[in-house]
C-alpha positions as CSV (number, residue, x, y, z in Angstrom):
1,X,-52.0,-137.2,169.6
2,X,-54.8,-137.5,172.1
3,X,-55.3,-134.5,174.4
4,X,-56.2,-134.4,178.0
5,X,-59.8,-133.1,178.3
6,X,-59.0,-131.7,181.7
7,X,-56.6,-129.2,180.2
8,X,-59.2,-127.9,177.7
9,X,-60.1,-124.3,178.4
10,X,-62.5,-121.9,176.8
11,X,-61.8,-118.9,174.6
12,X,-58.1,-119.4,174.7
13,X,-57.7,-117.0,177.6
14,X,-55.8,-119.4,179.7
15,X,-53.1,-119.8,177.0
16,X,-52.6,-116.0,177.0
17,X,-52.1,-115.9,180.8
18,X,-49.7,-118.9,180.7
19,X,-47.7,-117.2,178.0
20,X,-47.6,-114.0,179.9
21,X,-46.4,-115.6,183.1
22,X,-43.7,-117.4,181.1
23,X,-42.4,-114.1,179.7
24,X,-43.8,-115.1,176.2
25,X,-41.2,-117.8,175.8
26,X,-42.0,-121.0,173.8
27,X,-43.9,-123.7,175.6
28,X,-41.6,-126.6,176.4
29,X,-41.8,-129.4,178.9
30,X,-40.7,-128.7,182.4
31,X,-39.3,-131.6,184.5
32,X,-38.6,-130.5,188.0
33,X,-37.7,-134.1,189.1
34,X,-34.6,-134.2,186.8
35,X,-33.2,-130.8,187.4
36,X,-32.8,-128.4,190.3
37,X,-33.1,-125.4,188.0
38,X,-35.4,-124.4,185.2
39,X,-34.4,-124.8,181.5
40,X,-34.2,-122.1,178.9
41,X,-37.7,-122.8,177.8
42,X,-39.1,-122.9,181.3
43,X,-40.8,-120.2,183.4
44,X,-37.7,-118.0,183.6
45,X,-34.3,-118.0,181.9
46,X,-31.6,-119.8,184.0
47,X,-29.1,-117.0,184.1
48,X,-31.8,-114.4,185.0
49,X,-33.1,-116.7,187.7
50,X,-29.6,-117.4,189.2
51,X,-28.9,-113.7,189.3
52,X,-31.9,-113.0,191.5
53,X,-31.5,-112.8,195.2
54,X,-32.7,-115.9,197.2
55,X,-35.5,-113.9,198.8
56,X,-36.8,-112.7,195.4
57,X,-36.5,-116.3,194.0
58,X,-38.7,-117.5,196.9
59,X,-41.2,-114.7,196.4
60,X,-41.7,-115.7,192.8
61,X,-41.6,-119.5,193.1
62,X,-43.7,-120.2,196.1
63,X,-47.1,-118.9,194.9
64,X,-46.8,-120.3,191.4
65,X,-45.5,-123.8,192.5
66,X,-48.5,-124.0,194.9
67,X,-50.8,-123.2,192.0
68,X,-49.1,-125.7,189.6
69,X,-49.5,-128.4,192.3
70,X,-53.1,-127.5,192.8
71,X,-53.8,-127.6,189.1
72,X,-52.4,-131.2,188.8
73,X,-54.1,-132.4,192.0
74,X,-57.5,-131.0,191.3
75,X,-57.4,-131.9,187.6
76,X,-56.7,-135.5,188.5
77,X,-59.5,-135.6,191.1
78,X,-62.0,-134.2,188.7
79,X,-61.5,-137.1,186.3
80,X,-62.0,-139.6,189.1
81,X,-65.1,-138.0,190.5
82,X,-67.0,-138.2,187.2
83,X,-69.0,-135.3,185.9
84,X,-72.3,-133.5,185.6
85,X,-74.9,-133.3,182.9
86,X,-76.2,-129.8,182.2
87,X,-79.3,-129.1,180.2
88,X,-81.5,-126.1,179.4
89,X,-85.1,-127.2,179.3
90,X,-87.2,-126.0,176.4
91,X,-90.1,-123.8,177.5
92,X,-93.6,-125.3,177.4
93,X,-95.3,-122.1,176.4
94,X,-94.7,-119.8,173.4
95,X,-92.7,-116.7,173.9
96,X,-93.6,-113.1,172.9
97,X,-91.2,-111.0,170.9
98,X,-89.8,-108.1,172.9
99,X,-90.6,-109.8,176.3
100,X,-88.2,-110.8,179.0
101,X,-88.6,-114.5,179.7
102,X,-87.1,-117.2,181.9
103,X,-85.3,-120.4,181.1
104,X,-84.2,-123.2,183.5
105,X,-80.8,-124.8,183.6
106,X,-80.7,-128.2,185.3
107,X,-77.4,-129.9,186.3
108,X,-77.3,-133.5,187.5
109,X,-74.3,-135.3,189.1
110,X,-73.8,-138.5,187.1
111,X,-70.7,-139.5,189.0
112,X,-70.0,-141.5,192.1
113,X,-68.6,-138.6,194.3
114,X,-70.0,-135.2,195.3
115,X,-68.9,-132.3,193.1
116,X,-69.0,-128.6,193.2
117,X,-71.2,-127.2,190.4
118,X,-70.8,-123.7,189.1
119,X,-73.6,-121.6,187.7
120,X,-72.2,-118.6,185.9
121,X,-73.9,-115.3,186.2
122,X,-74.0,-114.7,182.5
123,X,-74.0,-117.1,179.5
124,X,-73.8,-116.0,175.9
125,X,-76.4,-117.3,173.4
126,X,-77.7,-116.7,169.9
127,X,-81.3,-116.5,168.5
128,X,-81.6,-117.8,164.9
129,X,-84.7,-117.8,162.7
130,X,-84.7,-118.0,158.9
131,X,-81.4,-116.3,157.8
132,X,-81.4,-114.0,160.8
133,X,-79.3,-114.2,163.9
134,X,-79.1,-112.1,167.1
135,X,-76.6,-112.5,169.9
136,X,-78.0,-112.2,173.5
137,X,-76.9,-112.9,177.1
138,X,-78.7,-115.1,179.5
139,X,-78.5,-113.6,183.0
140,X,-79.0,-115.4,186.3
141,X,-80.5,-113.7,189.3
142,X,-78.5,-114.7,192.4
143,X,-78.1,-112.5,195.3
144,X,-74.7,-110.9,194.5
145,X,-74.1,-111.8,190.9
146,X,-70.7,-113.4,190.0
147,X,-70.0,-117.1,190.7
148,X,-72.7,-119.3,192.1
149,X,-71.6,-122.7,193.4
150,X,-73.5,-125.6,195.0
151,X,-72.5,-129.1,196.1
152,X,-74.2,-131.9,194.3
153,X,-74.3,-135.4,195.8
154,X,-74.2,-138.4,193.5
155,X,-77.5,-138.8,191.6
156,X,-78.8,-135.4,192.8
157,X,-79.4,-132.3,190.7
158,X,-79.7,-128.5,191.0
159,X,-81.2,-125.8,188.9
160,X,-81.0,-122.1,188.3
161,X,-83.3,-119.7,186.4
162,X,-81.8,-117.5,183.6
163,X,-83.5,-114.6,181.9
164,X,-83.2,-113.3,178.4
165,X,-84.8,-110.5,176.2
166,X,-86.5,-111.9,173.2
167,X,-85.7,-109.8,170.1
168,X,-88.6,-107.7,168.9
169,X,-87.8,-108.3,165.3
170,X,-88.7,-112.1,165.4
171,X,-91.8,-112.6,163.2
172,X,-95.0,-114.0,164.9
173,X,-95.4,-117.7,164.4
174,X,-91.7,-118.3,163.8
175,X,-89.9,-121.3,165.1
176,X,-86.7,-120.0,166.7
177,X,-83.6,-121.8,167.9
178,X,-81.7,-120.5,170.9
179,X,-78.1,-121.8,170.7
180,X,-76.5,-121.5,174.1
181,X,-72.7,-121.3,174.3
182,X,-71.2,-124.6,175.8
183,X,-74.8,-125.9,176.4
184,X,-77.6,-127.4,174.3
185,X,-79.9,-125.6,171.9
186,X,-83.7,-125.1,172.6
187,X,-86.6,-124.7,170.2
188,X,-88.9,-121.8,170.8
189,X,-92.3,-120.8,169.4
190,X,-93.0,-117.1,169.1
191,X,-96.6,-115.9,169.3
192,X,-98.3,-112.6,168.9
193,X,-98.7,-110.4,172.0
194,X,-102.2,-110.4,173.4
195,X,-104.2,-107.3,172.4
196,X,-106.7,-107.8,175.3
197,X,-106.4,-105.0,177.8
198,X,-104.8,-106.2,181.0
199,X,-104.1,-104.8,184.4
200,X,-100.4,-103.9,184.6
201,X,-98.7,-106.7,186.5
202,X,-96.7,-106.0,189.6
203,X,-93.0,-105.7,189.2
204,X,-91.5,-109.2,188.9
205,X,-89.9,-110.5,192.1
206,X,-87.1,-113.0,192.6
207,X,-87.1,-115.8,195.2
208,X,-83.8,-116.2,197.2
209,X,-83.3,-119.2,199.3
210,X,-80.5,-119.8,201.8
211,X,-79.4,-123.4,200.8
212,X,-77.5,-123.8,204.0
213,X,-80.6,-123.7,206.1
214,X,-82.8,-126.8,206.1
215,X,-86.4,-126.0,205.2
216,X,-85.6,-122.4,204.4
217,X,-88.5,-120.4,203.0
218,X,-87.9,-118.3,199.8
219,X,-87.9,-114.6,200.3
220,X,-89.3,-112.3,197.5
221,X,-87.4,-109.3,196.4
222,X,-88.5,-106.7,193.7
223,X,-86.7,-107.0,190.4
224,X,-85.2,-103.5,190.8
225,X,-83.4,-104.7,193.9
226,X,-81.9,-107.6,192.1
227,X,-81.0,-105.5,189.1
228,X,-79.2,-103.1,191.4
229,X,-77.3,-105.8,193.2
230,X,-76.4,-107.4,189.9
231,X,-74.2,-104.5,188.9
232,X,-73.2,-103.1,192.3
233,X,-71.7,-105.9,194.4
234,X,-69.2,-106.3,197.3
235,X,-65.5,-106.1,196.4
236,X,-63.1,-106.4,199.3
237,X,-64.1,-107.6,202.8
238,X,-66.7,-105.4,204.7
239,X,-66.3,-105.4,208.5
240,X,-66.3,-103.5,211.7
241,X,-63.8,-104.5,214.4
242,X,-62.8,-103.3,218.0
243,X,-59.6,-104.0,219.9
244,X,-56.0,-102.7,220.0
245,X,-55.3,-99.0,219.6
246,X,-56.6,-97.1,217.8
247,X,-59.5,-99.3,219.0
248,X,-61.7,-99.5,215.9
249,X,-61.0,-100.6,212.3
250,X,-63.8,-100.8,209.7
251,X,-63.8,-101.2,206.0
252,X,-66.4,-101.1,203.2
253,X,-65.8,-101.9,199.6
254,X,-68.0,-102.1,196.5
255,X,-67.5,-102.6,192.7
256,X,-69.7,-101.6,189.8
257,X,-70.0,-103.3,186.4
258,X,-69.9,-100.5,183.9
259,X,-71.2,-102.3,180.8
260,X,-73.8,-105.1,180.2
261,X,-74.1,-105.3,176.4
262,X,-74.8,-107.9,173.8
263,X,-73.1,-106.0,171.1
264,X,-70.2,-108.1,169.8
265,X,-67.9,-105.1,169.3
266,X,-68.6,-103.9,172.9
267,X,-68.6,-107.3,174.6
268,X,-65.0,-107.0,176.1
269,X,-66.3,-103.9,178.0
270,X,-68.6,-106.3,180.1
271,X,-65.5,-107.2,182.1
272,X,-64.7,-103.5,183.0
273,X,-65.4,-102.5,186.6
274,X,-65.0,-99.5,188.9
275,X,-64.2,-100.2,192.5
276,X,-64.0,-98.2,195.7
277,X,-62.6,-99.3,199.1
278,X,-62.3,-97.3,202.2
279,X,-60.4,-98.4,205.3
280,X,-60.6,-96.3,208.5
281,X,-58.9,-96.5,211.9
282,X,-61.0,-94.7,214.6
283,X,-59.7,-93.7,218.1
284,X,-63.1,-94.5,219.4
285,X,-62.5,-94.7,223.1
286,X,-60.4,-91.6,223.7
287,X,-61.6,-88.4,225.2
288,X,-61.5,-86.9,221.7
289,X,-62.7,-89.8,219.5
290,X,-61.2,-88.7,216.1
291,X,-60.2,-90.8,213.1
292,X,-56.6,-91.9,213.3
293,X,-56.2,-92.6,209.6
294,X,-58.4,-93.4,206.6
295,X,-57.3,-94.8,203.2
296,X,-59.3,-94.1,200.1
297,X,-58.8,-96.5,197.2
298,X,-60.7,-95.9,193.9
299,X,-59.8,-98.3,191.1
300,X,-60.6,-99.3,187.6
301,X,-60.0,-102.8,186.4
302,X,-60.8,-105.7,184.1
303,X,-62.2,-108.7,185.9
304,X,-62.3,-112.0,184.0
305,X,-64.4,-114.6,185.7
306,X,-64.6,-118.4,185.2
307,X,-61.7,-118.7,182.8
308,X,-61.7,-122.4,183.0
309,X,-64.5,-124.4,181.4
310,X,-66.5,-125.8,184.4
311,X,-67.4,-128.9,182.3
312,X,-63.8,-130.1,182.4
313,X,-62.6,-128.4,185.6
314,X,-65.2,-129.5,188.1
315,X,-63.1,-128.6,191.1
316,X,-61.2,-125.6,189.9
317,X,-62.0,-122.0,189.2
318,X,-59.7,-119.3,187.9
319,X,-60.4,-115.6,187.9
320,X,-58.1,-112.9,186.7
321,X,-58.0,-109.2,187.5
322,X,-55.8,-106.4,186.2
323,X,-56.1,-102.6,186.5
324,X,-55.1,-99.3,188.2
325,X,-55.6,-98.3,191.8
326,X,-55.0,-95.0,193.6
327,X,-54.6,-94.9,197.4
328,X,-54.3,-91.9,199.6
329,X,-55.3,-90.8,203.1
330,X,-56.4,-87.3,202.2
331,X,-54.7,-85.6,205.1
332,X,-52.7,-83.0,203.1
333,X,-49.4,-81.4,204.3
334,X,-46.8,-83.5,206.0
335,X,-49.3,-86.2,207.0
336,X,-50.3,-86.9,203.3
337,X,-49.7,-90.4,202.0
338,X,-50.4,-91.4,198.4
339,X,-49.5,-93.9,195.7
340,X,-50.6,-95.1,192.3
341,X,-50.2,-98.7,191.1
342,X,-50.9,-100.9,188.1
343,X,-51.4,-104.5,189.1
344,X,-52.3,-108.1,188.1
345,X,-54.1,-110.5,190.4
346,X,-55.1,-114.1,189.4
347,X,-57.3,-116.1,191.9
348,X,-57.3,-119.9,191.9
349,X,-60.0,-121.6,193.8
350,X,-60.0,-125.4,194.5
351,X,-63.0,-127.4,195.6
352,X,-61.7,-130.0,198.2
353,X,-63.4,-133.0,199.7
354,X,-65.8,-132.6,202.7
355,X,-67.0,-129.2,201.4
356,X,-63.7,-127.5,201.9
357,X,-62.6,-124.7,199.5
358,X,-59.0,-123.4,199.1
359,X,-58.0,-120.3,197.2
360,X,-54.8,-118.5,196.4
361,X,-54.7,-114.9,195.2
362,X,-51.2,-113.5,194.5
363,X,-51.1,-109.8,193.5
364,X,-48.1,-108.1,191.9
365,X,-47.9,-104.3,191.1
366,X,-45.7,-101.5,189.9
367,X,-45.7,-97.9,191.1
368,X,-46.7,-95.5,188.4
369,X,-47.3,-91.7,188.2
370,X,-45.1,-91.2,191.2
371,X,-45.7,-91.5,194.9
372,X,-46.1,-88.7,197.5
373,X,-42.9,-86.9,198.6
374,X,-44.0,-87.8,202.1
375,X,-43.6,-91.6,201.4
376,X,-40.9,-91.9,198.8
377,X,-39.6,-95.2,200.3
378,X,-43.0,-96.9,200.4
379,X,-41.7,-99.8,198.3
380,X,-39.2,-100.7,201.0
381,X,-42.2,-101.6,203.3
382,X,-45.0,-102.5,200.9
383,X,-42.9,-104.1,198.2
384,X,-44.3,-105.1,194.9
385,X,-46.3,-108.2,195.8
386,X,-48.5,-109.9,198.3
387,X,-50.2,-113.3,198.6
388,X,-53.7,-114.0,200.1
389,X,-54.6,-117.6,200.9
390,X,-58.1,-118.6,202.2
391,X,-59.6,-121.9,203.5
392,X,-63.4,-122.1,203.7
393,X,-65.6,-124.9,205.1
394,X,-69.2,-125.1,204.1
395,X,-69.3,-121.3,203.7
396,X,-69.7,-121.1,207.4
397,X,-66.0,-120.9,208.5
398,X,-63.2,-119.0,206.8
399,X,-59.5,-118.6,207.6
400,X,-57.5,-116.1,205.6
401,X,-53.9,-115.2,205.6
402,X,-52.3,-112.2,203.8
403,X,-48.5,-111.8,203.4
404,X,-47.1,-108.5,202.2
405,X,-43.4,-108.6,201.1
406,X,-41.4,-105.4,201.4
407,X,-38.4,-104.8,199.1
408,X,-36.2,-104.4,202.2
409,X,-35.4,-107.8,203.6
410,X,-36.7,-107.3,207.1
411,X,-39.8,-105.1,206.3
412,X,-42.9,-107.1,205.7
413,X,-46.3,-107.8,207.4
414,X,-48.8,-110.6,207.9
415,X,-52.5,-110.5,208.7
416,X,-54.7,-113.4,209.9
417,X,-58.5,-113.2,209.6
418,X,-61.0,-115.8,210.9
419,X,-64.8,-115.5,210.5
420,X,-67.7,-117.8,211.1
421,X,-71.5,-117.7,211.0
422,X,-73.7,-118.2,214.0
423,X,-76.4,-120.8,213.9
424,X,-79.3,-119.8,211.6
425,X,-81.8,-120.3,214.4
426,X,-80.4,-117.2,216.1
427,X,-81.3,-115.0,213.1
428,X,-78.1,-113.0,213.3
429,X,-77.0,-112.3,209.7
430,X,-73.5,-110.8,210.1
431,X,-70.5,-113.1,210.7
432,X,-68.2,-113.0,213.8
433,X,-64.8,-111.8,212.7
434,X,-61.4,-111.9,214.5
435,X,-58.2,-110.4,213.2
436,X,-54.5,-110.2,214.0
437,X,-52.0,-108.0,212.3
438,X,-48.2,-107.9,212.8
439,X,-45.5,-106.0,210.9
440,X,-45.2,-102.7,209.0
441,X,-47.9,-100.5,207.7
442,X,-51.2,-101.5,209.3
443,X,-52.4,-98.1,208.3
444,X,-51.1,-95.9,205.4
445,X,-50.2,-93.2,208.0
446,X,-47.8,-95.6,209.7
447,X,-46.5,-97.4,206.6
448,X,-42.9,-97.3,207.9
449,X,-43.8,-98.2,211.5
450,X,-44.2,-101.7,213.0
451,X,-47.2,-102.6,215.1
452,X,-49.2,-105.6,216.5
453,X,-52.9,-105.6,216.9
454,X,-55.8,-107.9,217.9
455,X,-59.4,-107.0,217.0
456,X,-62.8,-108.7,217.0
457,X,-66.2,-107.7,215.6
458,X,-68.6,-108.5,212.7
459,X,-68.2,-108.8,209.0
460,X,-70.9,-108.5,206.3
461,X,-68.8,-109.8,203.4
462,X,-65.6,-111.9,203.4
């Protein structure tokens, strides 16, 4: 039976998530056109589904039906658009054992339509010489790490530089093959390190170019800066806004990758992160400008990036995150608010025509380890799920909506964010950011109170 190449995924991780979402039931065909309910082998058991309240049925179905539709639409469009040819170019010079060297990955659009090309931040590879083998990781050096995407017009190409440490145990004069996962292999010659005394070179630097600005000039950054930004990167949006009482809202958020190892038995730890987000509301314009409320949210989570193989899913990217998060406002006494949650959060991103990008990120959680006695009914207002949708155009304009669904039927909230970049000629690096919130729990302090607010300011990361 011939398989559809668009549904081929790497490492089998997609099959695990599909089985998880289907409550580990056997895979069977689902025909929504012939039946108004799901069969016994579908996403949920018929009797269990019928016993749910209509509101809970909607909360479950809407995000996943949207994602299913997106998978089918984008998968079909990727076949029509053609594909890209990716090749690592063999180095022209010999390499030195123990050195850190660069290797270029070229990607050419061989189709008839523009495509979104993804350059992963890390690619697994293997050195082999004689009967010896050594696993390594090729690492790109983009500004924030993570996913790096560009738009390739028909017949055009793009490239990225990747870096790797050559094993010190490779004998001088050896011919070595570097087999790169999901890509081609390259032949390398290893030579002896020069014994001639040399002046210590300056620390390597990395050129970063803003591809959105015509004629942009590359800026040089020390390697220590790029190494730091590789592991410590933005997490949630970072912004500073002014507007409705309590006047000012600002947030900063970072995540740190705890492991970066080539050891096979430790490789799953490379997906382990520590995150920290702090959101503050500041009564800035009062006679006594004090902080109205601040939420502190440390977290530990697994973050799987690029689950789909980009060779077959040109216009689709799937990330998956699961972990633990604590949140409290640190006030103590009767003003204390706190909770602990375990959560799952897939993120589907679709590349659309005309440089549009659409993403859906539903998040579901359970409360663990108890909640504060001052907010025992927090689930009535915050519920157990939310949905974030985002539409971006050319990375310059972004509109984001967040719906939070409370367990109580009439207790929920919605937040709209719109941000855009000013013309590059002005040299203003932050983005202009506007926000509206309506519903319950804008701050943790008022989780059971409703409010409406408008604010405007700047954002550093969306």
